[in-house]
Residue frames as qw, qx, qy, qz and C-alpha x, y, z in Angstrom:
[[0.742, 0.081, -0.524, 0.410, 14.31, 272.43, 52.61],
 [0.571, -0.754, -0.234, 0.226, 14.93, 273.16, 56.29],
 [0.136, 0.957, -0.211, 0.145, 17.16, 276.27, 56.69],
 [0.543, -0.640, 0.541, 0.047, 19.68, 274.35, 58.81],
 [0.811, 0.105, 0.531, 0.222, 20.02, 271.55, 56.26],
 [0.530, 0.816, 0.133, 0.189, 20.27, 274.07, 53.44],
 [0.127, -0.922, 0.363, -0.044, 23.11, 275.85, 55.25],
 [0.682, -0.393, 0.604, 0.126, 24.96, 272.57, 55.80],
 [0.775, 0.384, 0.454, 0.213, 24.58, 271.52, 52.16],
 [0.431, 0.858, 0.108, 0.259, 25.61, 274.90, 50.71],
 [0.406, -0.869, 0.220, 0.178, 28.50, 275.81, 53.01],
 [0.768, 0.512, -0.205, 0.327, 32.04, 276.09, 51.70],
 [0.669, -0.628, 0.043, 0.394, 35.32, 276.15, 53.61],
 [0.472, 0.812, -0.136, 0.316, 37.84, 278.77, 52.55],
 [0.753, -0.556, 0.049, 0.350, 41.31, 278.42, 53.99],
 [0.382, 0.859, -0.260, 0.221, 44.37, 280.50, 53.56],
 [0.890, -0.317, -0.048, 0.325, 47.74, 279.12, 54.59],
 [0.104, -0.924, 0.324, 0.173, 50.92, 280.98, 55.37],
 [0.765, 0.521, -0.374, 0.058, 54.01, 279.93, 53.43],
 [0.035, 0.618, -0.686, 0.383, 56.29, 279.76, 56.49],
 [0.643, -0.095, -0.760, 0.014, 56.66, 276.39, 58.28],
 [0.660, -0.706, -0.082, -0.244, 55.58, 275.73, 61.86],
 [0.013, 0.690, -0.661, 0.294, 58.53, 275.93, 64.27],
 [0.574, 0.076, -0.814, 0.050, 59.65, 272.47, 65.45],
 [0.063, -0.002, -0.740, 0.670, 59.06, 273.25, 69.15],
 [0.529, 0.103, 0.147, -0.830, 55.46, 274.33, 68.48],
 [0.715, 0.145, -0.556, -0.398, 54.83, 271.22, 66.39],
 [0.390, 0.074, -0.860, 0.319, 56.18, 269.03, 69.19],
 [0.213, 0.050, 0.550, -0.806, 53.81, 270.71, 71.69],
 [0.664, 0.139, -0.155, -0.718, 50.84, 270.12, 69.39],
 [0.670, 0.138, -0.716, -0.140, 51.74, 266.45, 68.96],
 [0.191, 0.048, -0.814, 0.546, 52.23, 265.99, 72.70],
 [0.430, 0.069, 0.313, -0.844, 48.83, 267.57, 73.41],
 [0.732, 0.148, -0.398, -0.533, 47.26, 265.15, 70.93],
 [0.467, 0.147, -0.856, 0.167, 48.91, 262.23, 72.68],
 [0.066, -0.120, -0.756, 0.640, 47.26, 263.13, 75.99],
 [0.440, -0.037, -0.112, -0.890, 43.89, 264.25, 74.57],
 [0.567, 0.089, 0.700, -0.425, 40.79, 262.34, 75.58],
 [0.235, 0.106, -0.771, -0.582, 39.33, 259.90, 73.10],
 [0.736, -0.141, -0.154, -0.644, 36.01, 258.13, 72.72],
 [0.855, -0.014, -0.517, 0.015, 37.70, 254.91, 73.78],
 [0.725, -0.651, -0.149, 0.169, 38.99, 256.25, 77.06]]
């Protein structure tokens, strides 16, 4: 198997999350940025 395909098939994502919530003002900034982000449909 091609090394690139083998890497894609065998990869695993490991995530660690902090227990504290995201501050409301930071969450609002993230959501606003998403609203103005470019999309494939223009």
